[in-house]
Each structure stands twice: as structure tokens, then as C-alpha cells.
C-alpha positions as CSV (number, residue, x, y, z in Angstrom):
1,X,5.5,-6.7,17.0
2,X,2.2,-4.9,16.0
3,X,-1.1,-5.2,17.9
4,X,-2.5,-6.7,14.6
5,X,0.3,-9.2,14.2
6,X,0.5,-10.2,17.8
7,X,-2.8,-11.8,18.5
8,X,-5.0,-14.6,17.0
9,X,-7.5,-13.2,14.7
10,X,-10.5,-13.7,17.2
11,X,-8.7,-11.8,20.2
12,X,-7.8,-9.0,17.6
13,X,-11.4,-8.8,16.4
14,X,-12.8,-8.7,19.9
15,X,-10.4,-6.0,20.8
16,X,-11.3,-4.0,17.9
17,X,-14.9,-4.3,18.9
18,X,-14.2,-3.4,22.4
19,X,-12.5,-0.3,21.4
20,X,-15.2,0.5,18.9
21,X,-17.8,0.3,21.7
22,X,-15.8,2.3,24.0
23,X,-15.3,5.0,21.3
24,X,-18.7,4.8,20.1
25,X,-17.8,4.4,16.4
26,X,-18.1,1.5,14.0
27,X,-15.5,-1.5,14.3
28,X,-14.8,-0.9,10.6
29,X,-13.5,2.8,11.5
30,X,-11.5,1.4,14.4
31,X,-10.0,-1.4,12.0
32,X,-9.2,1.1,9.5
33,X,-7.5,3.4,11.9
34,X,-5.5,0.8,13.3
35,X,-4.2,-0.7,10.1
36,X,-3.5,2.7,8.9
37,X,-1.5,3.8,12.1
38,X,0.8,0.5,11.7
39,X,1.1,1.1,7.7
40,X,2.3,4.6,8.5
41,X,4.9,3.3,11.2
42,X,6.3,0.9,8.7
43,X,6.6,3.4,5.8
44,X,7.5,6.4,7.7
45,X,10.6,4.7,9.1
46,X,11.9,4.5,5.7
47,X,12.0,8.1,5.4
48,X,13.5,8.9,8.8
49,X,16.2,6.0,8.9
50,X,17.3,5.6,5.2
51,X,20.1,7.8,4.4
52,X,19.0,7.6,0.7
53,X,16.1,10.3,0.5
54,X,15.3,9.4,-2.9
55,X,14.7,5.8,-2.1
56,X,11.6,4.6,-4.0
57,X,11.3,1.0,-2.4
58,X,10.9,-0.3,1.0
59,X,13.6,-1.9,2.8
60,X,13.6,-5.8,3.3
61,X,12.4,-5.4,6.9
62,X,9.8,-2.9,6.2
63,X,8.6,-5.4,3.4
64,X,8.5,-8.2,5.9
65,X,6.5,-6.0,8.4
66,X,4.1,-4.7,5.5
67,X,3.4,-8.3,4.5
68,X,2.6,-9.4,8.1
69,X,0.3,-6.3,8.5
70,X,-1.5,-7.2,5.1
71,X,-2.0,-10.8,6.3
72,X,-3.7,-9.6,9.6
73,X,-5.8,-7.2,7.3
74,X,-7.0,-9.9,4.9
75,X,-8.1,-11.6,8.2
76,X,-10.0,-8.7,9.4
77,X,-11.5,-8.4,6.0
78,X,-12.7,-12.0,6.0
79,X,-14.1,-11.4,9.4
80,X,-16.1,-8.5,8.1
81,X,-14.6,-6.0,10.3
82,X,-12.6,-4.0,7.7
83,X,-13.9,-1.9,4.8
84,X,-11.2,-1.8,2.1
85,X,-12.7,1.3,0.3
86,X,-12.6,3.1,3.6
87,X,-8.9,2.0,4.1
88,X,-8.0,3.6,0.6
89,X,-10.1,6.9,1.2
90,X,-8.1,7.3,4.8
91,X,-4.7,6.2,3.1
92,X,-5.2,8.7,0.3
93,X,-6.3,11.6,2.8
94,X,-2.8,11.3,4.3
95,X,-0.7,10.6,1.3
96,X,-0.1,13.0,-1.5
97,X,1.3,10.5,-3.6
98,X,0.7,6.8,-2.4
99,X,3.9,4.6,-2.2
100,X,3.6,2.6,-5.4
101,X,5.0,-0.5,-3.5
102,X,2.1,-0.3,-0.9
103,X,-0.3,-0.1,-3.7
104,X,1.3,-3.0,-5.4
105,X,0.9,-5.1,-2.1
106,X,-2.5,-4.1,-1.4
107,X,-3.4,-5.4,-4.9
108,X,-1.3,-8.5,-4.5
109,X,-3.1,-9.2,-1.3
110,X,-6.5,-8.8,-2.6
111,X,-7.3,-6.1,-0.1
112,X,-7.9,-3.4,-3.1
113,X,-8.0,-4.1,-6.6
114,X,-6.0,-2.0,-9.0
115,X,-9.3,-1.3,-10.8
116,X,-11.0,0.1,-7.6
117,X,-7.7,2.3,-7.1
118,X,-7.7,3.7,-10.3
119,X,-11.5,4.2,-10.6
120,X,-12.1,5.7,-7.2
121,X,-8.8,7.9,-7.3
122,X,-9.5,11.0,-9.4
123,X,-5.8,12.1,-9.1
124,X,-4.3,8.7,-10.3
125,X,-3.2,10.3,-13.6
126,X,-0.9,12.7,-11.4
127,X,0.6,10.2,-9.0
128,X,0.9,6.8,-10.9
129,X,3.1,8.0,-13.8
130,X,5.3,9.9,-11.5
131,X,5.7,6.9,-9.1
132,X,6.4,4.5,-12.1
133,X,8.7,7.1,-13.6
134,X,10.7,7.5,-10.4
135,X,10.8,3.7,-9.9
136,X,12.3,3.0,-13.2
137,X,14.9,5.7,-12.7
138,X,15.8,4.2,-9.1
139,X,18.4,1.7,-8.6
140,X,18.6,-0.3,-5.5
141,X,22.0,-0.9,-3.8
142,X,23.8,-4.2,-5.1
143,X,23.2,-6.0,-1.8
144,X,19.6,-5.5,-2.0
145,X,18.7,-8.4,-4.4
146,X,15.3,-9.0,-3.1
147,X,14.4,-5.1,-3.6
148,X,15.5,-5.4,-7.2
149,X,13.3,-8.6,-7.7
150,X,10.4,-6.7,-6.1
151,X,11.0,-3.6,-8.1
152,X,10.8,-5.7,-11.4
153,X,7.8,-7.3,-10.2
154,X,6.0,-3.8,-9.5
155,X,7.3,-2.4,-12.9
156,X,6.2,-5.7,-14.8
157,X,2.5,-5.0,-13.8
158,X,1.2,-5.0,-17.4
159,X,-2.1,-3.4,-15.9
160,X,-0.5,-0.2,-14.7
161,X,-0.5,1.2,-18.1
162,X,-3.7,-0.2,-19.2
163,X,-5.6,1.0,-16.1
164,X,-4.2,4.7,-16.6
165,X,-4.1,5.0,-20.3
166,X,-6.1,2.3,-22.1
167,X,-4.4,1.3,-25.3
168,X,-0.9,2.5,-24.3
169,X,1.4,-0.6,-23.5
170,X,4.7,1.1,-23.3
171,X,5.8,2.9,-20.1
172,X,7.9,5.5,-21.9
173,X,4.7,6.4,-24.1
174,X,2.6,6.6,-21.1
175,X,5.1,8.9,-19.5
176,X,5.0,11.1,-22.5
177,X,1.3,11.0,-22.7
178,X,0.6,11.9,-19.1
179,X,3.4,14.2,-18.6
């Protein structure tokens, strides 16, 4: 169980403040680093342990861990000890192409809005269409019903297209337009 998910919020915030004071940095920086480390642990395990190197979605256990992390992240946000904009900047620094499912959950959990992600990321036109296209062409195993449902939810987000190419409401037209 992660540091963030294993303690009540008040204990977590106290520990983050202690670490920040010890390091001589802001508690926001420590919070972001802690969340990112856990996020990378969760999502990198997919690449290491999954036999399908083209897998476009998280596994069920990764998704559960991600949701627990994002609940803790929402708590940190509500306590004023996490800056979502810094979280996105640092996440993007480490990711050539952000994982679309992670972006979806950041938006779903109200940590970062899709508007903010699109407006602040100058490379969104290169990675978002590629991610959508890959996700459209990927089929989960038959036993992964939950993954199929999440895939459909991610793909059915009406605002993906509208955010990247206003006026284009068809995914195929978006792919042709953006490459």
C-alpha cells in the first residue's frame, strides 16, 4: 500500500510538511513528487509485467491503485498542499506521450480539467490523436470486461475532439485532420 493511501489525510499532510521542511522545499513540491512517484510505479508495472507490449489500457489492479491514489490526491488538493498545474508539468516532463487513461482519470477525479490540459500543453495535437487512434485500434482480452467498459468511457468523451479540433465531432475526421 502506498504512503498516500495508507494514512489518514491529516497524518499524510503532516508527514509531507515534515519532509518539505527537512528538504527546504515547498510542501506542494513534495506532494507532487510523492504523487508522481506512486503514479509512475503504478503505470510502469504495466510495461514490465504485461506480456502485451501494445497494451493501451491499465490492468484492473492498476486501475484500482490509480483510483486510490487519485482519491488521496484529491484530499491533498482539498487541504491546499498540492498544485495540480505543477503535477501536470512534472508528469509531462517525464512522459513523451501521456497515458490517455491517466489523463481521463485526472479529469474524472477533478484534479485537472481537460481544458487546462489542452490549453497548457503545446504538444497536445501530437499525442492526443495518436493515443485516441491507438486506443480505437486496441482490443482488450475477452476476460477483461471492466477494461472494455473503461475503454468505451474514455473513447466516448465527446470533448476530446472538441478540445483538440473545434468543430470536428467525428474521431476518424479528427485523425485525418491531425495526422
